[in-house]
C-alpha positions as CSV (number, residue, x, y, z in Angstrom):
1,M,7.6,22.0,-23.6
2,N,7.9,24.6,-26.3
3,R,6.4,27.9,-26.5
4,P,4.3,28.4,-29.9
5,N,6.1,30.6,-32.4
6,I,3.9,33.6,-32.1
7,H,5.4,37.1,-32.2
8,P,3.4,39.7,-30.3
9,Y,2.8,41.8,-33.4
10,S,2.1,39.0,-35.8
11,F,-1.5,39.7,-35.9
12,R,-1.0,43.3,-36.7
13,V,1.4,42.3,-39.5
14,A,-1.2,40.0,-40.9
15,K,-3.7,42.9,-41.0
16,L,-1.3,45.1,-42.7
17,F,-0.5,42.4,-45.2
18,A,-4.2,42.1,-46.0
19,T,-4.4,45.8,-46.6
20,Y,-1.6,45.5,-49.1
21,L,-3.6,42.6,-50.8
22,V,-6.4,45.0,-51.3
23,L,-4.3,47.7,-52.7
24,F,-2.7,45.2,-55.3
25,A,-6.3,43.9,-56.2
26,V,-7.4,47.5,-57.1
27,T,-4.2,48.1,-59.1
28,D,-5.1,44.9,-61.2
29,V,-8.6,46.3,-61.6
30,S,-7.2,49.4,-63.3
31,C,-5.2,47.2,-65.5
32,L,-8.4,45.4,-66.5
33,A,-10.1,48.7,-67.2
34,G,-7.7,49.4,-69.9
35,S,-7.6,46.1,-71.5
36,E,-9.5,45.0,-74.6
37,G,-13.1,44.2,-73.9
38,N,-13.3,46.6,-70.9
39,L,-14.4,44.2,-68.2
40,L,-15.5,47.0,-65.8
41,P,-18.8,48.7,-65.7
42,E,-18.9,51.9,-67.8
43,S,-19.8,53.8,-64.6
44,M,-16.4,53.1,-63.2
45,T,-14.1,55.7,-64.8
46,N,-10.4,56.1,-64.6
47,D,-10.8,59.0,-62.2
48,K,-12.7,56.9,-59.7
49,I,-10.4,54.1,-59.9
50,H,-7.4,56.5,-59.3
51,Q,-9.3,58.0,-56.3
52,Q,-10.0,54.6,-54.8
53,Q,-6.2,53.6,-55.2
54,H,-5.3,56.9,-53.5
55,L,-7.7,56.2,-50.7
56,V,-6.4,52.6,-50.2
57,R,-2.7,53.9,-50.2
58,E,-3.5,56.7,-47.7
59,L,-5.3,54.0,-45.4
60,A,-2.2,51.8,-45.6
61,E,0.2,54.5,-44.9
62,N,-1.8,55.6,-41.9
63,K,-2.3,51.9,-40.6
64,Q,1.5,51.5,-41.0
65,E,2.2,54.8,-39.2
66,N,-0.1,53.8,-36.4
67,N,1.4,50.4,-36.0
68,K,4.9,52.0,-35.8
69,Q,3.7,54.2,-33.0
70,F,2.0,51.3,-31.2
71,D,5.2,49.3,-31.5
72,K,7.2,52.1,-30.2
73,E,4.8,52.3,-27.2
74,E,5.2,48.7,-26.6
75,D,8.9,48.6,-26.8
76,D,9.1,51.7,-24.4
77,A,6.8,49.7,-22.0
78,E,8.8,46.5,-22.2
79,Q,12.2,48.6,-21.9
80,A,10.7,50.3,-18.8
81,T,9.7,47.0,-17.3
82,A,13.1,45.6,-17.9
83,N,14.9,48.7,-16.6
84,P,12.8,50.1,-13.7
85,T,13.6,53.4,-12.1
86,P,16.2,52.7,-9.4
87,K,14.4,54.8,-6.8
88,P,10.7,55.1,-7.7
89,T,8.5,57.5,-5.4
90,V,6.1,55.6,-3.1
91,S,3.7,58.4,-2.1
92,L,0.1,57.2,-2.1
93,S,-1.3,60.5,-2.9
94,P,0.0,63.9,-4.1
95,S,0.6,66.7,-1.7
96,A,-2.5,68.8,-1.0
97,T,-0.7,72.0,-2.3
98,P,2.8,72.6,-3.6
99,S,5.2,74.1,-0.9
100,S,5.3,78.0,-1.2
101,A,9.0,78.3,-0.4
102,P,12.0,76.2,-0.5
103,T,13.7,74.6,2.5
104,A,14.6,77.3,5.0
105,N,18.4,76.6,5.4
106,P,19.6,74.4,2.4
107,S,23.3,73.4,2.7
108,A,25.5,75.1,0.3
109,S,26.8,71.9,-1.2
110,P,26.2,68.3,-0.6
111,S,28.0,66.7,2.2
112,S,31.1,64.6,1.3
113,A,31.0,62.3,4.2
114,P,28.4,60.7,6.5
115,S,27.4,62.9,9.3
116,A,28.4,60.6,12.1
117,E,31.5,58.3,12.9
118,P,30.8,54.6,12.0
119,S,30.2,52.5,15.2
120,S,33.2,50.4,16.2
121,S,31.1,47.4,17.2
122,P,28.3,45.7,15.4
123,S,24.6,46.4,16.3
124,S,23.1,44.2,18.9
125,S,20.0,43.6,16.8
126,P,21.1,43.9,13.2
127,T,18.6,43.7,10.4
128,L,18.9,40.9,7.9
129,S,18.1,42.8,4.7
130,S,18.5,46.3,3.6
131,A,14.9,46.6,2.6
132,P,11.7,44.8,3.7
133,S,10.9,41.5,1.9
134,S,8.3,41.9,-0.8
135,A,5.2,40.0,-0.1
136,P,4.5,36.9,-2.2
137,I,2.7,37.7,-5.5
138,P,-0.9,36.7,-5.0
139,Y,-1.8,34.0,-7.4
140,S,-4.7,31.4,-7.6
141,R,-4.5,28.7,-10.2
142,P,-7.9,28.4,-12.0
143,P,-9.9,25.2,-11.6
144,R,-8.9,22.5,-14.0
145,V,-11.5,21.5,-16.7
146,D,-11.5,17.8,-16.3
147,I,-13.4,17.0,-19.5
148,R,-10.4,18.2,-21.6
149,Y,-8.4,15.0,-20.3
150,V,-11.0,12.5,-21.0
151,P,-9.8,10.3,-24.0
152,W,-11.8,11.2,-27.2
153,I,-13.3,7.7,-27.5
154,D,-14.9,8.2,-24.0
155,L,-16.4,11.7,-24.7
156,P,-20.1,12.2,-24.6
157,A,-21.4,12.8,-28.1
158,D,-22.4,16.3,-27.6
159,I,-19.0,17.2,-26.2
160,A,-17.2,15.6,-29.0
161,T,-19.2,17.6,-31.4
162,T,-18.5,20.8,-29.7
163,A,-14.8,19.9,-29.6
164,T,-15.0,19.3,-33.4
165,L,-16.2,23.0,-33.7
166,L,-12.9,24.0,-32.1
167,N,-11.0,22.1,-34.8
168,Y,-10.3,19.1,-32.6
169,T,-10.0,15.6,-34.1
170,Y,-9.3,12.3,-32.3
171,E,-5.6,12.9,-32.8
172,T,-5.4,16.5,-31.7
173,W,-7.7,16.0,-28.6
174,N,-5.6,13.1,-27.4
175,D,-2.2,14.8,-28.2
176,Y,-2.1,17.9,-25.8
177,G,-0.8,21.0,-27.6
178,A,-1.4,19.6,-31.1
179,N,-4.4,21.9,-32.0
180,S,-3.2,25.3,-33.1
181,I,-6.2,26.9,-31.2
182,E,-4.3,26.1,-28.0
183,N,-1.7,28.8,-29.0
184,L,-4.2,31.5,-28.7
185,N,-5.2,33.2,-25.4
186,W,-8.9,33.7,-24.7
187,D,-8.9,37.3,-26.1
188,R,-7.7,36.0,-29.5
189,L,-10.6,33.5,-29.9
190,S,-13.5,34.4,-32.0
191,R,-16.9,34.9,-30.6
192,N,-18.1,31.4,-31.6
193,E,-14.8,29.9,-30.3
194,K,-15.4,31.4,-26.9
195,M,-19.0,30.0,-27.0
196,Y,-17.8,26.5,-27.9
197,A,-15.0,26.7,-25.2
198,A,-17.6,27.7,-22.6
199,I,-19.8,24.8,-23.4
200,L,-16.7,22.7,-22.6
201,G,-16.5,24.4,-19.3
202,Y,-13.9,27.2,-20.1
203,Q,-13.8,30.7,-19.0
204,R,-11.1,33.2,-19.6
205,E,-9.0,32.3,-16.7
206,S,-9.1,28.6,-17.0
207,W,-8.6,28.7,-20.9
208,D,-5.4,31.0,-20.5
209,C,-4.0,28.7,-17.9
210,W,-5.0,25.2,-18.8
211,Q,-5.0,25.4,-22.6
212,N,-2.5,28.3,-23.3
213,H,-0.5,28.5,-20.1
214,Y,-0.3,32.3,-20.7
215,Q,2.2,31.6,-23.5
216,S,0.6,34.0,-26.1
217,L,0.6,36.9,-23.7
218,R,3.2,39.7,-23.7
219,W,5.8,39.6,-21.1
220,I,4.7,42.8,-19.6
221,D,1.1,41.5,-19.4
222,L,2.1,38.3,-17.3
223,D,1.9,40.5,-14.2
224,N,-1.5,42.0,-14.9
225,E,-4.0,41.7,-12.1
226,G,-5.8,38.4,-12.4
227,I,-2.9,36.7,-14.1
228,Q,0.3,37.1,-12.0
229,S,2.0,34.1,-13.8
230,K,5.3,35.9,-14.6
231,Q,6.7,34.6,-11.3
232,W,6.2,31.0,-12.4
233,W,7.8,31.6,-15.8
234,E,10.7,33.2,-14.0
235,A,11.1,30.3,-11.7
236,L,11.5,28.3,-14.9
237,G,14.3,30.6,-16.1
238,W,12.4,32.9,-18.6
239,D,12.9,36.6,-18.9
240,I,11.8,39.2,-21.2
241,S,14.7,38.5,-23.8
242,S,13.9,34.8,-24.0
243,W,10.2,35.4,-23.9
244,N,10.4,37.6,-27.0
245,K,12.7,35.1,-28.8
246,Y,15.8,37.5,-28.6
247,D,17.7,34.9,-26.6
248,D,17.6,31.1,-26.4
249,P,14.9,29.5,-24.1
250,P,16.2,28.5,-20.5
251,L,17.3,24.9,-19.9
252,S,14.0,23.9,-18.2
253,N,12.4,24.1,-21.6
254,D,14.2,21.1,-23.0
255,K,13.8,19.1,-19.7
256,Y,11.3,16.3,-19.1
257,W,8.9,16.5,-16.3
258,Y,10.6,14.4,-13.9
259,L,13.9,15.9,-14.8
260,L,12.9,19.4,-13.6
261,S,13.9,20.4,-10.2
262,E,11.3,20.4,-7.4
263,E,10.8,24.1,-7.7
264,E,10.7,24.1,-11.5
265,R,8.2,21.4,-11.5
266,F,5.9,23.2,-8.9
267,A,6.1,26.3,-11.0
268,A,5.2,24.4,-14.1
269,A,2.2,22.9,-12.1
270,Q,1.1,26.5,-11.2
271,L,1.0,27.2,-15.0
272,C,-1.3,24.4,-15.3
273,Y,1.1,21.7,-16.6
274,F,1.3,18.2,-15.4
275,K,3.5,15.5,-16.7
276,R,1.5,14.5,-19.9
277,T,1.0,18.2,-21.1
278,W,4.5,19.1,-20.3
279,D,6.4,16.2,-22.0
280,E,3.9,16.3,-24.8
281,A,4.6,12.6,-25.2
282,E,4.7,9.3,-23.2
283,V,8.1,9.4,-21.5
284,Y,9.2,6.2,-19.4
285,V,12.4,4.6,-18.2
286,D,12.0,0.9,-18.5
287,G,8.2,1.2,-18.5
288,F,8.0,3.5,-15.4
289,P,7.8,7.2,-15.0
290,L,11.0,7.4,-13.1
291,E,14.2,5.0,-13.0
292,K,13.5,2.1,-10.7
293,P,15.9,1.9,-7.7
294,E,16.7,-1.7,-8.2
295,Y,18.8,-2.1,-5.1
296,R,15.8,-1.4,-3.0
297,Y,14.3,-4.6,-4.3
298,T,17.4,-6.6,-3.4
299,N,17.6,-9.0,-0.7
300,W,18.9,-7.5,2.6
301,F,21.7,-9.8,2.9
302,D,22.8,-9.2,-0.6
303,L,23.3,-5.4,0.1
304,D,26.7,-4.0,0.8
305,V,27.3,-3.8,4.7
306,S,27.5,0.0,4.4
307,V,24.2,0.3,2.8
308,R,22.7,-1.9,5.4
309,R,24.2,0.4,8.1
310,I,22.7,3.5,6.6
311,A,19.3,2.1,6.1
312,S,19.4,0.6,9.6
313,D,20.8,3.6,11.5
314,G,19.1,6.3,9.6
315,L,15.8,4.8,8.4
316,K,15.2,2.0,11.1
317,Y,15.2,-0.8,8.5
318,N,16.1,-4.3,9.5
319,D,16.1,-7.5,7.4
320,F,12.5,-8.3,7.8
321,L,11.2,-4.6,7.1
322,W,13.3,-4.4,4.1
323,N,12.7,-7.7,2.6
324,V,8.9,-7.3,2.7
325,V,8.3,-4.4,0.4
326,G,5.9,-1.8,2.0
327,L,5.9,-3.3,5.5
328,H,7.9,-0.4,7.1
329,S,4.8,1.7,7.0
330,S,5.9,4.0,9.9
331,L,8.5,5.3,7.5
332,E,7.2,4.5,3.9
333,A,3.7,6.1,4.5
334,R,5.4,9.4,4.8
335,D,6.4,11.5,1.7
336,W,9.6,13.4,1.7
337,K,8.5,16.5,3.3
338,Q,7.3,14.5,6.4
339,L,10.7,12.8,6.9
340,T,12.9,14.1,9.6
341,A,16.3,15.7,8.7
342,V,18.2,12.5,9.8
343,E,15.9,10.5,7.7
344,Q,16.2,12.6,4.6
345,K,20.1,12.6,4.9
346,A,20.1,8.8,5.1
347,A,17.7,8.6,2.1
348,R,20.1,10.8,0.2
349,L,23.0,8.7,1.1
350,L,20.9,5.8,-0.5
351,E,20.6,7.9,-3.7
352,F,16.9,9.0,-3.1
353,S,15.8,12.4,-4.0
354,Q,12.4,13.9,-3.0
355,T,11.1,12.8,-6.5
356,S,12.2,9.3,-6.4
357,W,11.2,8.8,-2.8
358,D,7.8,10.3,-3.2
359,C,7.2,8.1,-6.2
360,W,8.9,4.7,-5.5
361,I,8.7,4.5,-1.7
362,N,5.7,6.5,-0.9
363,N,3.7,6.3,-4.1
364,Y,2.4,9.8,-3.1
365,R,0.3,8.3,-0.4
366,G,1.5,10.9,2.1
367,Y,0.1,13.7,-0.3
368,S,-3.3,15.4,0.3
369,W,-5.8,15.1,-2.4
370,Q,-5.3,18.8,-3.2
371,E,-1.5,18.2,-3.5
372,L,-2.3,15.3,-5.9
373,Q,-4.4,17.7,-8.1
374,I,-1.6,20.2,-8.2
375,F,0.6,17.6,-10.1
376,G,-2.1,15.8,-12.1
377,L,-1.7,12.6,-9.9
378,D,-5.3,12.4,-8.9
379,F,-6.0,11.3,-12.3
380,F,-4.3,8.1,-11.6
381,Y,-5.7,7.4,-8.1
382,S,-9.2,8.2,-9.5
383,S,-8.6,5.5,-12.0
384,L,-8.0,3.2,-9.0
385,G,-11.3,4.1,-7.5
386,W,-10.4,6.9,-5.1
387,N,-11.9,10.4,-4.8
388,D,-11.3,13.3,-2.3
389,Q,-13.6,11.8,0.2
390,S,-12.3,8.3,0.3
391,W,-8.7,9.8,0.3
392,A,-9.5,11.9,3.4
393,G,-11.0,8.7,5.2
394,L,-14.5,10.2,4.9
395,E,-15.8,7.3,2.7
396,E,-14.8,3.7,2.5
397,A,-11.6,2.9,0.5
398,P,-11.9,1.2,-2.8
399,E,-11.5,-2.5,-2.6
400,K,-7.8,-3.5,-2.9
401,K,-7.4,-5.7,-6.0
402,S,-4.5,-8.0,-6.7
403,W,-2.0,-7.0,-9.5
404,K,-3.5,-9.7,-11.8
405,Q,-7.0,-8.3,-11.2
406,L,-6.3,-4.8,-12.4
407,N,-7.4,-4.0,-15.9
408,V,-5.2,-2.4,-18.4
409,E,-6.3,1.2,-17.4
410,E,-5.9,0.5,-13.7
411,R,-2.5,-1.0,-14.2
412,R,-1.2,1.8,-16.2
413,A,-2.5,4.3,-13.6
414,A,-0.7,2.3,-10.9
415,I,2.5,2.4,-13.0
416,E,2.4,6.2,-13.2
417,L,2.3,6.2,-9.4
418,C,5.6,3.9,-9.3
419,Y,3.7,0.8,-8.4
420,S,5.1,-2.5,-9.9
421,F,4.2,-6.1,-8.9
422,E,6.6,-6.0,-6.1
423,T,5.3,-2.7,-4.5
424,W,1.7,-3.4,-5.2
425,E,1.7,-6.9,-3.8
426,G,4.1,-6.2,-0.9
427,Y,6.8,-8.7,-2.4
428,D,8.6,-10.7,0.1
429,M,12.2,-11.1,-0.8
430,T,12.9,-13.3,2.2
431,I,14.7,-16.6,1.0
432,N,12.2,-19.4,1.3
433,Y,13.7,-22.8,2.0
434,G,10.4,-24.7,2.8
435,P,7.6,-26.0,0.8
436,F,5.5,-23.1,1.7
437,P,4.4,-20.0,-0.2
438,F,6.2,-17.7,2.1
439,A,9.3,-18.1,4.3
440,K,8.6,-19.6,7.7
441,P,8.4,-17.0,10.5
442,K,11.4,-18.4,12.3
443,R,10.9,-16.4,15.8
444,R,7.5,-17.9,16.2
445,Y,9.0,-21.6,16.5
446,V,11.5,-20.8,19.1
447,E,10.8,-22.1,22.6
448,W,9.5,-19.3,25.0
449,A,12.5,-19.7,27.4
450,D,15.0,-19.0,24.6
451,L,13.3,-15.8,23.4
452,P,14.8,-12.4,24.3
453,E,13.2,-10.6,27.1
454,E,11.9,-7.7,24.8
455,I,10.2,-10.3,22.4
456,Q,8.4,-12.0,25.4
457,I,7.2,-8.6,26.5
458,I,5.8,-7.9,23.0
459,A,4.1,-11.3,22.8
460,N,2.7,-11.0,26.2
461,G,1.2,-7.6,25.5
462,T,-1.8,-7.0,23.0
463,L,-1.4,-10.7,21.5
464,E,-1.8,-12.1,25.0
465,Y,0.6,-14.9,24.7
466,T,1.7,-16.7,27.9
467,E,4.5,-19.3,28.0
468,E,2.0,-22.1,27.9
469,K,0.1,-20.7,24.9
470,W,3.3,-19.9,23.1
471,N,4.9,-23.3,23.5
472,N,1.7,-25.2,22.6
473,L,1.2,-24.4,18.8
474,G,-2.3,-23.5,17.9
475,S,-3.7,-23.2,21.5
476,A,-3.6,-19.2,21.5
477,K,-7.1,-17.7,20.6
478,I,-5.3,-14.8,18.8
479,E,-4.1,-17.3,16.1
480,T,-7.5,-18.1,15.1
481,L,-8.2,-14.7,14.0
482,G,-7.2,-13.3,10.5
483,W,-4.9,-10.4,10.1
484,D,-7.6,-7.9,9.2
485,E,-9.5,-8.8,12.5
486,L,-6.4,-7.7,14.6
487,T,-6.4,-4.1,16.0
488,D,-3.8,-1.8,14.8
489,E,-1.7,-2.3,18.0
490,Q,-1.9,-6.2,17.6
491,Q,-0.8,-5.9,14.0
492,S,2.1,-3.8,15.1
493,D,3.1,-6.3,17.8
494,A,2.7,-9.1,15.2
495,I,5.2,-7.3,12.9
496,D,7.7,-7.2,15.8
497,L,7.3,-10.9,16.1
498,G,8.1,-11.3,12.2
499,F,4.6,-11.6,10.8
500,Y,2.8,-9.7,8.5
501,K,-0.6,-10.1,6.6
502,K,0.4,-13.0,4.3
503,T,2.4,-15.0,6.8
504,W,-0.1,-14.5,9.6
505,D,-3.1,-15.6,7.7
506,C,-1.2,-18.5,6.3
507,F,0.9,-19.8,9.2
508,H,-1.7,-18.9,11.9
509,S,-5.3,-19.0,10.8
510,H,-4.5,-21.0,7.6
511,Y,-7.3,-18.8,5.8
512,R,-10.0,-20.2,8.1
513,S,-11.0,-16.7,8.9
514,Y,-11.9,-16.0,5.3
515,D,-15.3,-16.4,3.8
516,W,-15.4,-19.1,1.2
517,N,-16.1,-16.7,-1.6
518,D,-13.2,-14.6,-0.4
519,L,-10.9,-17.5,-1.2
520,S,-9.4,-17.7,-4.6
521,T,-10.2,-20.4,-6.9
522,S,-6.9,-22.0,-6.2
523,Q,-7.3,-21.8,-2.5
524,Q,-10.9,-23.3,-2.7
525,D,-9.4,-26.3,-4.8
526,I,-6.7,-26.7,-2.2
527,F,-9.1,-27.0,0.7
528,R,-11.4,-29.4,-1.4
529,L,-8.4,-31.8,-1.6
530,L,-8.4,-31.5,2.2
531,G,-12.0,-32.5,2.5
532,W,-13.6,-29.0,2.7
533,S,-16.6,-27.9,0.8
534,E,-18.4,-24.7,0.5
535,A,-21.2,-26.1,2.7
536,K,-18.9,-27.4,5.4
537,W,-16.7,-24.2,5.4
538,P,-19.0,-21.8,7.4
539,N,-20.2,-24.5,9.8
540,N,-16.8,-25.7,10.9
541,E,-17.6,-29.1,9.8
542,T,-14.0,-30.3,10.2
543,P,-13.1,-33.0,7.5
544,S,-11.8,-36.3,8.5
545,S,-8.3,-35.4,7.2
546,Y,-7.9,-33.0,10.2
547,V,-8.3,-35.9,12.7
548,K,-5.4,-37.6,11.4
549,Q,-1.8,-37.1,12.5
550,W,0.7,-35.8,9.9
551,D,2.4,-39.1,9.2
552,Q,-1.1,-40.6,8.5
553,L,-1.9,-38.0,5.7
554,S,-1.2,-39.1,2.2
555,T,1.5,-37.5,0.2
556,T,-1.0,-35.3,-1.6
557,E,-2.8,-34.2,1.6
558,Q,0.7,-33.2,3.0
559,S,1.5,-31.4,-0.1
560,V,-1.6,-29.2,-0.3
561,A,-1.5,-28.8,3.5
562,N,2.0,-27.2,3.0
563,A,0.3,-24.8,0.4
564,V,-1.7,-23.4,3.4
565,C,1.3,-23.3,5.7
566,Y,0.7,-26.6,7.6
567,F,3.6,-28.6,8.5
568,E,4.2,-31.5,10.9
569,H,4.4,-29.6,14.1
570,N,1.5,-27.0,13.7
571,W,-0.7,-29.7,12.3
572,D,-0.1,-32.1,15.4
573,R,0.0,-29.1,17.6
574,S,3.5,-29.9,19.1
575,N,4.9,-28.4,22.2
576,L,8.0,-26.3,21.5
577,K,9.5,-27.6,24.8
578,E,9.4,-31.1,23.7
579,E,10.4,-30.7,20.0
580,E,12.8,-28.6,18.4
581,I,11.8,-27.2,15.0
582,D,14.2,-26.6,12.3
583,V,13.3,-23.3,10.7
584,V,15.4,-24.1,7.6
585,P,15.1,-27.8,6.6
586,S,18.4,-29.4,6.0
587,G,19.1,-30.0,2.4
588,S,16.4,-27.7,1.1
589,N,16.8,-25.2,-1.6
590,P,15.0,-21.8,-2.1
591,T,11.6,-22.0,-3.7
592,Q,10.8,-18.5,-4.9
593,G,9.2,-17.5,-8.2
594,F,6.5,-20.4,-8.8
595,D,4.3,-20.2,-11.6
596,A,0.7,-20.4,-10.5
597,S,-0.5,-21.6,-13.9
598,D,0.7,-25.2,-12.9
599,I,-2.3,-25.6,-10.5
600,S,-4.3,-27.4,-13.2
601,D,-1.6,-30.0,-13.3
602,V,-1.8,-30.5,-9.6
603,L,-5.5,-30.9,-9.6
604,N,-5.4,-33.3,-12.6
605,G,-2.7,-35.4,-11.3
606,R,-0.5,-34.8,-14.5
607,K,3.4,-35.2,-14.2
608,N,5.5,-32.2,-14.0
609,S,7.6,-31.2,-17.1
610,A,11.3,-31.3,-17.3
611,N,11.7,-27.7,-16.5
612,T,9.6,-27.6,-13.3
613,S,11.4,-30.7,-12.1
614,K,14.7,-28.9,-12.2
615,R,13.2,-25.9,-10.2
616,F,11.4,-27.8,-7.4
617,T,13.0,-30.0,-4.9
618,T,9.9,-31.3,-3.1
619,S,6.8,-32.8,-4.8
620,F,5.3,-31.1,-7.8
621,I,1.9,-31.1,-6.2
622,A,3.2,-29.2,-3.1
623,L,5.1,-26.5,-5.1
624,S,2.5,-26.0,-7.7
625,A,-0.2,-25.3,-4.9
626,V,2.2,-22.9,-3.1
627,A,2.4,-21.0,-6.3
628,C,-1.3,-20.4,-6.3
629,I,-1.1,-18.9,-2.8
630,A,2.1,-16.8,-3.2
631,C,0.9,-15.2,-6.5
632,M,-2.5,-14.0,-4.8
């Protein structure tokens, strides 16, 4: 951000220069009068020329004298502002009449010492300051003129035409601060320019803040009634000397938006800046507005022990809540200001700041819509379908799309909010040793009698498990419901058991709670291989494959059944008391990062390539199908 190079007296200098041009022009005319050919009318005599020259010179001298006097008055006013009277009077009105006589008994000379002895002990109720605190300077940021931030190509024709009359072009409209008219405050606009600006929705207050940011005002005018913006420039480090270019600009002038301190960024926002207008360029770190905290997307068991202890003790993370990004909603749904002192301390030890936490962990979800508007973040959530009503829960929230379903504009908006594929999709970093799209929730397949007592209590609560229902896989009614059909309390208890939406819908309901049209194309293809069709799906016309025991299924059927989280024991509805289930199959390798594009090879029966055969340790059909589910 750089202030335009406009000196406060530059406009008067320009007028004076114009006067001198007139003077020189008249002088040239006199020369022409004496030249051969006499190009001037006969009526213009030398006396008249000399008279006009004298008048112009007198006008210029008077103008220069007036400007000097005006400059002196301005300098005096600025000096008075910079060095106020140390003890100004504070009476609200003058005395009715002057006193008729001096004080009755004035002292002969001023006292040399205080009247009383100083106290030997401190006051029981000392004051905290020698003078009362001054009240906050009243300030109200003008409403934003949103049409200014619509890309040129999307402007209505009449608005683009009006903008053209203000010397905007495609380039200067999309490049904030590039049009020199934005260096002028409202009073320096011509009558026509004010009219065109008003058509765009500007008034004096909104223009001076959102277009000019009060930069062309004199320092002493920043405190005028109705402006009161000096406090914010001072918070950014400016003073009368730097403002008038006698000193260098403060350090904040050379910082990018997210390198400003919290206080500086708030002050800049009050001056109607946001990231794009402050930076005057697209500034990213590896494609994101802030540096990505890579260790947050590292598996829990790969973290240093000290890091795990801080995350566990201070922020109540465990391996499950850490490895499934975004699952620890009781913490991550809160912005920095909503964290406790203990949580903030732990977050700092993990090298988070308010800026990085609010962006990367909270994605500003803890902000009110008004707070989003203060920092210009509402632009991005608006691009994702939100408005003030849906944000406040007064309207239905926009449909959540997968990362792949986002268009270019939506994905760019998500990135500005520190969303990545991992944070948007709720990436699961748990090492997956099985042929499933997600790691098997190990706790669910432990016999009831072997569960810790606190887990038994949770399972027996809102989820209504009993020992019999728990041990007989697939017999509990709760497992026929989809995640979105569970109450908030049931979802919370399910998380305590090691489930979240993706694993619940896959390992418990196997997507049977979904409408056929809500299934992805890949999922529909998988279920067709198991004998389902769009007609059979809503009528629960169970295919013949579901009557078979696991070992009676073909290799293809077993493979695609794995892709919707079936395995031998939950397909056959085994009893946990009778059969022990290996959570991690022996000899298996992790199967993360599948490429969903290989589903066509599965359905067409093609052989896998050399590259995929190196990556997959089970059948190509199973793992390709798994990929389609995992990437949804």
